[in-house]
N, C-alpha and C positions, 0 to 999 in steps of 0.2 A: 638654399635660397627660400625665402618665405613668399608665398603667393596669397593675396587677399581675394576672397570669394565674395560674390554678391548673391544673396538669396532673394528671389522675387516671387511673390505669390500673385499670380495674375488671374483675375476672374474675367473670363472671355465670353463675349456675347456671340453665340453661335446662331445659325439660321434656324435651328430648332428652338422651341420655347425653353428648353432646359439650359441651365447655367452650368458650365463645367469649369473645373479648376485645373490649371497647368502649373507645374513647378519647374522652373528652369534655373540652372546653375551655370554661371559663366565666370571665368577668371577675369579680373580687372586689375588695373594698376592704380596705385595711390598717387594723388597729386597734392600739392600744398593747398589747393582750393577745394579739395574734396575728392569724390570718387569719379573717375572717368568711366563712363559706361562702355562696355565692349560693343563692337560692331554687331555681334550676334544678338545682344539684348536690344539694341536699337532697332534691329530688323523685326524682332518679335513685337515690340511696342508699336511699330509702324503698321505691321500687318494686321493686328487685331485691335478691336475697340476695347481698351482697358477700362473696366469699370472701377476696380479697386486694386491698389498695389501696396505691397509691404516690402520694405527693403531692409536688410540687416547685413552687416559685415561680419565675416568669420575669418579670423587669422589662423591659418593652419599650415603646417609644413607641407610643401608640395608633394613630397613623396608619400604622405599618409592619405592623400586624397580628401574627399569631402563626403560625409554621410548625408543621405537624403533626409529631408525634414517632411514629415507627413502633413497633408493639408489640414488635419485637425489641429496639430501643433501650431501651424502657421496662422490659422484662424484665431487661435487663442491670443495671439499677439496684436490682433487688430483692436479697434475701439471697443472697450468694455463698458462704456457708459450706457446704462439702461434707464430710461425715463419711467418712473413709477408714479402714476397719479393716484391720489388717495392712499399713499404709502404709510400714513400714520394710523389708519384704521386697523380693525381686527385682522383681516386676511392680509392686507397690505404690509403691516409691520412684520408679521411672521415671514412673509415672502422676502422682505428686505433683508432679514437675517440670513435666509438661505442664499440670496444673491451674493451677499458679502462673503459668506463662507465658501461659495463656489468660485470666487475670484472676480466677480463682476463689481462694477462701481455704480450703485443706484443713485440717481438724482431724484429726490422726492418732491412732489408738489402736493400740498394739502391745505385747505382753508379751515381745518379743525371743526367743521360742522359735526363730524362723527368722532372727534378726538378731543382730548383734554390737554391744554398747554401746561408745560412744567412751570414751577413757581417763578422762575426767572422770566418766563414769557417768551423766550427766544425760540423755542421749538416745542412740538408736542412731547408730552412725557413719554409716550410709547417709543418715540425715536431716541429720546435720551437714554432709555433703558436698552434699546437695541445697541447703542454704543457701548453700554456696559457689558452686554452679552458677547459682542464680537471683538471688542477692543479696538474698533475702527470708528473714525469720525463719519458721520452721515451728513451729506449735503442736502439742505432742506430749503424750499422756497414756499413762502406763505402767500398764496393768492388763489383766486378762483379761476377755474378753467374757462369761465365765461368771459374773462378778461383776455381777449385774443392778442392784444398788443404785448402784454407781458409774456404770453405763451410764445409769440413770435421771437421775442428777445432771447428766451431760453433756448429755443431751437437753434438760434444763430450762435449762441455761446458754446454749446456742446455738440460734438459729433456723436449722436446716439447710434448704437447698433440695433436697438429695438425699443418698443414702448410696451409697458404693461399698464393697462387701464382698469383701475379699481374704483376711481372717484365717482360719487353719485349719492343721491338720497336713496335710502334702502328700507324704509318702514312700510310694510304692506298696509297696515292700518292707517297711518298718516297719509299715504298716497290716495286713499279713498276720499278723505276730507279735503285734500289739497292737490287735486289732479293736475291743474295747470302748472303749479310749481314743479311737480315731478317731471312733466313733459319738457318744461323750459330748461331745467337744470340738467337732467340726465341726457336728453337728446341734444340740447345746445352745446354741452361740453364735448360730446363725441364729434359733432360737426366741426367745431373749432380745432379739435385735435387732428382729425383727418386732413383738414385744410393745411394745417402747419406741416404735417408729415409730407403731404404732396409737394409743398413748396421746397422742402429739403430733400426730396426724392428718397425719403425713408418709408419703406413699405413692409416693415416687419412689426406685427402687433399681436399681443396676447390680450384678449378681451375677457373681462370678468362678467360672464353671463350667469344664468341661473336655470335650475330645473323647472322653475315656474313657467318657462316658455312652452312646456309640453301641455299645460292644462290638465284636465282629468285624463288619466292614462287609459288608453284603449286596450293595452296589453301590458303584461309584466314578464320579465323586467323591462323597463323603458330603455330602448336603444336610440341611437342618433337618427334613425330613419323614421321614428315616430313623428306624426304630424305635429307641427308647432303653431302657436297662435290661435288655436281653437279653444273656446270656452274659458279664456282668461278672465279672471274675476276682479282684478284690481289694476290700477294705473302703473304700479311698480313693475308688475310682470309684463305689462304691455310695453313699457319703455325698454325692457331687456329685449323683447321680441322685435320691436321697431329698430333698435340699434343693430341687432343681428341682420335684419333685412337691409339696412343701409350699408353695412359692411360687405354683404354679399354683392350688392349692386356695384359698390366701388370696385371690388375685385373683378367683377365681370367687365366693367367698362374700361379698366386700366390694367394692362398686363404687368406682372411682376410682383403683385402683392402676395405676402405670406401671412395669413391671418388665422389664428387659433381661437375659436369660440369655446371657452371652458364653462360647461354647465355644472354648477355645484349642487351637491345633495347634502344639506345640513351640516356645516362645519361645527365641530365641537372640540373642547379641550384648550390647551395652552402650551407654550414652550415649557420644556422640562424644568427650566430655572424658576418658573413661577413669577418671573419679572414682567412678562407681557401676556395679555389674555384679552378676553372679550369684556368690554366695559360699556354696557348699554347707557345711552344718554336718556335717562328716564326709565319708566317701567319696561322690562324686557318684552320684546315681541316674539322671541323664539323660546322653545320649550326648555332647553337645558340651562340657559342663563337664569330663567325663572326658577327652575328647580334649585339651582345653587344658591340663589338669594333667599329662597324659603329655608334651605338647610342652615344658612348662617344667621337667620333670624331677621333679615331685612324685610321680608314679606311674610305674611301670616300663613297662607295656605295656597296650594296649587290647584287650579281648576283644570280638570281633565274633561275636555269637550267631546263627549260622546263615548259610550261604552257598548254600543249596539252595531258596530261595524262588522263586516264579514272577515274578522281576523281572529286568531286563536283566543285572545282574551277580550275581544270586543272593542279595544281602543285602537286608535290610528297607528299605522306602521310606517316608519320612515327609515331612510338610508342615512346613517350618521357617518361622517368621515372626520378623522383627527385633523386638526388644523395644520399640524406639521406635515402630515402626508399630503394635504392639499397644497401647501406652499411648495413642497418638493415637486409636486405635479406641475406647478408653474415653471420651475427651472427645467424640468424635462421637456415641457412644451417649447420653452425658449430655445433650447438646444436643437430642436427638431423643426423649427420654423422654416428653414431653407428647403425642407422636403415637402412642404405644403404648397401645392400649386393653386393659388387663389385663396379660398376661404373654406375652412373645415370646422365642424363642431365635434366636441369630445365631452363625454360624461366623466366627471370626477366624483367617484363615490367608492363604496366598498363592495357594492353588489349584494349586500345583505340587509334585510329589513329587521328593525327592532320596534316593538310596540312601545307606546308611551309608558305603560306600567313596567315593562322590562327595563326601560331607561331609568325610571325612578328607582327601581330596586338596585340597579347597578350603581347609581349614585349614592344611595343609602349605604351600600357595602363599602364604597370607596371613602366616604366621609365619616362613617360611624355615626351619622345623624339620621334621625327619622325625618321624612319629608311628608308632612300632612297634606292630604289632597281630598278633593270632593269631586264627585261626578256632576258635570254640568251639561246642558243641552248642546247638541252639535251647533257649530257656527256655520253660517252660510259660506259656501265655497270651500270648506274643509274637505279633504280627501281621505278616504279610508286606508289606502295602501299604495305606497309609492316607493320603489327602489330601482336602482340603476343596473343596466347592463354596461359594464365597464371594459369589455374586451377590446374595443377599438383603441382606447387610450393606453391600455396595458401593452398592446402589441406595437402601436405606432410610436409611443414615447418610451417604451421599455421601462415602464414605471408601474408600480402597484401599491395601493394603500395597504399597509401591513398592520397598523395598530388596531387593537380590539376596543370594544365599547368600554371594557373595564379600564384600559389605559386612558381612554378619553376622559373618563370620570375622575380617575386618580389625578391626572394633570390639571383638570379643571378645578378640582377641590383645592389643590395646592395653590393655584392662582387666587381663588376666591378667599381662602383662609389667610393667605399672606397679604391680600389687598381687599379687605372688606368693603372699602369705599372705591374700589377700582383704582384709577390713577389719581383720584382726588385726595388731598391730605385729610387726616382724620377729623379736623375741625371745620372742614368745608361744609 
């Protein structure tokens, strides 16, 4: 005789703040109208407040019994939709690749302020190429996070398991000349996002923050206990700090939030395919994109701002991290969100500093091109030496950045040489 089994993953709310999972297996009978629950399962559901359930039928010969399914496998069958805001940008698009390859289904929102539309105009070119890399279709919505009505509609359409928030204005220089635009966009977007999440009782968030929240370092390497918000010199950095503070307050006021604040240290490089990479809209604001455009001839010379810092060669030292390592760090954070009680900050970097001139020489070696540079005066607000202590992220997420500066430069040159105009066509 064949017996049908019902597998139910119950997430039970206990008296303690911790959420525990219980796996129960009960024999049931099949009826023409579906599955009739056993009395045992009914009692379980009545006894506990069930927050989430997942049910699957297994047809097994009764004599063979039924193997237990681990909670991890059960969780993998639950909703895999992840909302990715700003998913067409540099970090967002690489993370979308990793999400798809890890079995998640990203739903992307982007208004293309920091992205280029493909020639058909239907979606950003970066996401078009993500589809080529993964062989999977990407669901994309073209609107601004400040449009809360559209955001509400999207949250009602999909049952998201988590949100990854990358969207925002990101130029340090531009933020100084347009401070109110940065405050309105970057802070208004996250307020709308949190309100929509609360309305849907969704409390899992990975937030794209920045090492700029630390300001001038008081000790090296910089760890997560370092003071934040002190000595910030530009509105961009302040919006990241204010957003972090808002998220901390939300988590304190309302139990059940699982928020990871990921503080980045200088992403560099591209996907190994060379199909997606960093495509600045206008003159690059960061060192390595500027170096690559000088190498390919789009810009005449690199200005090295300051050669009198207290560093081995006198130029500023930074912690560079390969963009794929960074994207994989987001996946690792996503998988560990349930273990975060409230809101926690994590550094994502390599923990190793490289000077500006070391980075230039590494790129020259990778590209086979000379990068002409000149020494210029220090800029206000520039820091001499900044690199991360990454032990917390490595231990908590069981993740580690493994790619070297040389690999970053090789992959970045592949992207730049294959795409001299970025995502724009040659005649643009």
